[in-house]
C-alpha positions, -999 to 999 in steps of 0.1 A, spaced: -861 -114 86 -849 -149 94 -818 -167 72 -810 -199 73 -786 -211 102 -755 -217 88 -716 -210 97 -692 -188 73 -678 -218 55 -713 -238 50 -724 -202 33 -690 -203 10 -694 -238 -2 -732 -231 -9 -719 -199 -32 -699 -223 -51 -725 -245 -55 -751 -221 -65 -724 -196 -89 -697 -221 -102 -665 -234 -87 -648 -211 -115 -668 -178 -112 -645 -155 -103 -650 -137 -67 -619 -120 -57 -586 -101 -70 -564 -74 -54 -535 -56 -67 -516 -85 -74 -540 -87 -104 -542 -126 -96 -582 -135 -97 -590 -161 -73 -624 -182 -78 -640 -202 -53 -624 -233 -63 -591 -220 -54 -605 -202 -25 -615 -229 -8 -587 -251 -19 -564 -225 -6 -587 -218 30 -583 -262 33 -542 -263 29 -534 -230 44 -559 -240 77 -548 -272 79 -512 -260 89 -530 -233 114 -547 -257 131 -516 -278 133 -503 -251 158 -533 -238 175 -562 -254 194 -598 -258 180 -616 -225 195 -588 -206 199 -589 -167 188 -563 -161 168 -551 -129 159 -551 -115 123 -526 -88 111 -528 -84 77 -541 -60 48 -570 -59 25 -556 -84 -2 -565 -121 -13 -546 -137 17 -567 -122 44 -598 -136 29 -576 -169 27 -565 -167 59 -601 -155 72 -621 -187 56 -589 -208 68 -595 -205 105 -633 -208 100 -629 -239 84 -613 -254 107 -629 -238 142 -606 -213 145 -621 -176 155 -599 -145 138 -596 -116 159 -596 -85 127 -565 -63 149 -560 -26 135 -527 -22 127 -529 10 127 -542 15 160 -510 18 181 -490 -9 203 -509 1 235 -545 -6 217 -534 -37 202 -520 -51 233 -557 -47 249 -572 -59 221 -556 -92 225 -555 -92 263 -594 -86 260 -596 -120 236 -574 -136 250 -549 -137 214 -516 -155 217 -512 -161 184 -509 -136 158 -506 -143 118 -491 -114 96 -467 -115 67 -433 -103 65 -441 -86 32 -467 -66 48 -445 -54 78 -420 -45 56 -437 -26 34 -456 -9 59 -426 -2 81 -445 -16 114 -410 -34 129 -408 -16 161 -445 -25 160 -438 -64 156 -405 -65 178 -426 -52 202 -456 -76 199 -431 -104 200 -425 -97 236 -458 -109 243 -469 -132 215 -461 -158 192 -458 -142 157 -465 -165 126 -457 -155 95 -478 -165 67 -447 -165 44 -431 -186 56 -458 -206 67 -464 -208 30 -429 -222 21 -431 -246 48 -465 -259 30 -452 -297 14 -464 -318 -12 -482 -335 13 -501 -307 23 -513 -299 -6 -524 -333 -14 -544 -335 18 -558 -299 10 -570 -316 -23 -586 -346 -7 -605 -325 17 -621 -301 -12 -631 -330 -27 -648 -340 2 -654 -307 15 -689 -315 33 -680 -338 53 -645 -330 63 -663 -295 73 -694 -315 94 -667 -332 116 -650 -296 125 -687 -297 149 -687 -257 135 -721 -244 148 -737 -209 138 -736 -197 171 -699 -208 173 -678 -169 170 -674 -164 137 -649 -134 139 -637 -111 167 -637 -71 161 -625 -43 182 -641 -8 193 -617 18 170 -605 36 208 -614 67 201 -634 69 228 -614 47 251 -596 12 252 -614 -12 229 -634 -36 233 -634 -71 215 -670 -73 200 -678 -110 196 -700 -119 165 -713 -157 154 -712 -173 120 -749 -162 125 -747 -127 131 -724 -122 101 -744 -139 76 -775 -122 88 -761 -87 84 -746 -100 50 -780 -114 41 -795 -80 49 -771 -59 31 -777 -77 0 -819 -77 3 -813 -38 9 -798 -27 -19 -802 -27 -58 -775 -53 -69 -772 -75 -93 -746 -103 -101 -723 -84 -121 -715 -56 -98 -678 -53 -88 -674 -39 -57 -640 -21 -47 -630 -21 -10 -601 1 -1 -617 5 34 -598 -22 61 -611 -53 71 -604 -48 106 -631 -25 106 -667 -41 104 -679 -23 72 -648 -38 56 -656 -70 68 -692 -80 64 -703 -51 36 -669 -50 16 -654 -87 17 -682 -113 32 -714 -100 12 -701 -101 -21 -681 -132 -20 -707 -147 -7 -735 -134 -31 -712 -139 -60 -701 -108 -69 -667 -97 -78 -648 -82 -51 -617 -62 -53 -595 -53 -23 -569 -27 -17 -547 -25 13 -553 13 22 -575 40 15 -553 67 13 -542 65 -18 -559 90 -34 -546 92 -68 -543 53 -76 -572 40 -61 -592 60 -95 -570 47 -121 -577 11 -107 -609 17 -102 -616 23 -136 -593 -9 -145 -610 -32 -130 -646 -16 -140 -658 -15 -105 -694 -9 -105 -698 1 -65 -673 16 -45 -675 19 -4 -656 44 13 -659 73 44 -666 110 37 -628 118 41 -615 90 19 -644 98 -6 -636 134 -9 -598 121 -14 -610 99 -47 -630 126 -61 -605 155 -57 -576 132 -71 -591 114 -104 -586 120 -142 -616 123 -165 -630 86 -173 -620 68 -137 -653 67 -128 -673 59 -155 -677 23 -146 -696 28 -113 -732 28 -105 -730 45 -72 -711 47 -39 -722 35 -2 -706 61 23 -702 51 62 -679 48 92 -684 90 94 -712 117 87 -714 123 44 -710 157 43 -730 182 18 -695 197 1 -687 161 -4 -721 145 -18 -723 178 -41 -687 170 -56 -697 134 -64 -728 147 -77 -715 178 -100 -682 165 -110 -691 124 -118 -731 123 -115 -728 102 -88 -749 92 -56 -732 88 -25 -761 63 -6 -749 72 29 -754 44 59 -747 38 95 -741 10 113 -718 -2 147 -696 -31 147 -720 -46 175 -744 -49 149 -724 -66 123 -723 -37 115 -748 -24 94 -779 -12 109 -797 14 80 -787 25 48 -801 49 18 -798 31 -16 -804 41 -53 -842 41 -48 -846 60 -15 -822 82 -7 -829 110 12 -802 136 14 -788 142 54 -807 112 68 -786 77 71 -815 57 52 -839 34 60 -837 6 85 -823 -32 76 -851 -55 74 -852 -82 103 -838 -51 130 -860 -43 162 -855 -10 179 -875 15 202 -860 45 212 -855 57 245 -860 94 257 -829 120 265 -837 145 295 -831 177 280 -842 167 242 -872 174 231 -869 151 197 -855 122 190 -840 94 215 -814 68 223 -813 40 200 -822 8 210 -814 -21 180 -823 -57 185 -823 -87 160 -800 -116 144 -773 -99 134 -765 -79 172 -731 -94 189 -730 -123 210 -714 -96 233 -681 -81 245 -649 -90 257 -633 -64 278 -597 -60 290 -612 -56 324 -626 -89 321 -604 -113 292 -619 -138 277 -653 -135 297 -686 -129 274 -703 -98 282 -738 -102 268 -760 -75 254 -791 -72 278 -819 -91 265 -803 -86 229 -807 -48 233 -775 -33 219 -774 7 231 -763 26 200 -752 58 222 -766 74 191 -792 103 192 -816 95 161 -851 104 150 -873 86 126 -896 102 101 -933 87 91 -910 73 59 -889 54 84 -856 75 72 -827 78 99 -815 108 109 -788 109 134 -787 134 160 -754 130 175 -738 107 199 -749 102 235 -714 106 244 -712 138 222 -738 163 234 -726 187 261 -753 203 283 -744 242 288 -763 262 304 -786 237 309 -791 232 274 -783 202 257 -761 209 225 -747 183 199 -713 186 191 -722 169 157 -744 199 152 -723 224 158 -696 210 132 -721 213 108 -730 251 116 -689 255 111 -688 231 80 -719 253 61 -695 286 68 -659 270 58 -670 242 35 -635 236 24 -624 226 55 -625 206 82 -637 209 113 -645 193 150 -661 200 180 -654 190 216 -669 200 249 -643 203 283 -650 214 319 -661 249 326 -662 261 361 -698 280 360 -712 268 329 -707 228 335 -690 224 304 -673 245 270 -674 237 235 -640 240 219 -632 241 178 -609 224 164 -597 233 126 -578 227 100 -588 268 88 -565 290 105 -590 318 98 -618 309 117 -628 326 139 -658 335 169 -672 366 148 -678 352 118 -696 319 131 -717 341 155 -728 364 124 -738 332 107 -754 320 136 -777 350 141 -785 350 102 -797 309 107 -816 317 140 -786 297 159 -784 305 197 -752 318 205 -744 292 234 -742 269 208 -712 286 194 -678 279 206 -657 307 223 -626 283 223 -608 277 188 -580 254 182 -560 252 152 -546 223 137 -526 213 103 -547 182 97 -581 167 120 -566 139 138 -581 105 121 -584 68 123 -572 38 98 -613 37 94 -619 73 84 -635 82 116 -624 112 139 -599 102 166 -620 122 194 -600 109 221 -573 132 202 -593 158 200 -600 159 240 -562 160 247 -558 188 218 -586 208 234 -572 207 266 -596 178 285 
């Protein structure tokens, strides 16, 4: 599935021509709708100011919440051949500094209003010691009549103006960063072509219509939130509502009702919170839900089906793939799987010693990243070997093409010579105690190689009950953790993924 070779800003201009400049595509909690004309004009004006204090091709940090401003800033940078490096403001100073170092980020764009509301004063104070912080609030105040007239003129001759920027589809379109859940974040370098390819793949894979309204509470520093939740709807003429925090469980359902959203993006953790907090009628406008970034649990799926008669279409991806690799749809939805692979993605499975079925998934296609930036070698691109990305996931693919994730290669433990899926053991605990959240990690053991540790928010969980359940379901006792750690809440990253780095610490790694 080859796509038209163009840039992100070219695609935005094409969308305006196709759907009309007055077509509304963007809104946030301020409830000020933005159409294509305004999005393009605002991007040109803001981009001109940013261009005056930066260099062409420079990687510029973006530390902003989900709001109209982040979309305008993203396209402003793209219009002037600057590269948005999307920073995770919840990752902590150490990880943000590592991300900036890996991608050679010297300038960070942020908002005083955001920092105040999110209470990130200490973070900014620390970042200011090593980076130049540009406040968009201040920049907006500095925009003169001359700047506005320049932007207006450029919008009238936007094709010829943009052509002079000499942006190529293979240039870097954005840099995102791995979660750091299993180590130091890496910069994932995505070209314009990578992002557009995946946006087109997502659009072609699922049953969208021109009247769909997308509600996206997932942060755009996460690739799922950026590509599927923001870029795809904007570039395909669909309304996109950006919400700044997926943790506002009581507010989001009422907003979905108010904006009459038809599609909701979320992770299992967030979707559970929305479903439990909603009132009758809040989700009447929804057609379906797309869940990703973590496994959708059976209890979450059942909750949405029984309470709201809505299907969760579970998908799967990786930042390195821009990010979506596969997804279930309303028409083809096999529960427990992550759906069928998107068109245009090649794959191969490499055998894993000790496992009888499935293999380690490698993928290749137009959506696969240009490469990594690492802290150890800042700004030096490390491309995937021959275009193949090693997902690190062990999967099976059935005769109909449905993919089932058996676990991360890193999330298998070798116990008594047997390869044990940690995700599988988590599923056993969830089957017995479905109202609670559980995670499993492997730690070193003197005689058995590794030992399983169950970390749970259920303080009555015990090995005896889990062992009895295992016997009844034919699960070997070898697969049942001997050590239990009780916590009030399983540590999570802002993206909704489990923080396995912190879990390892809790388990005593």
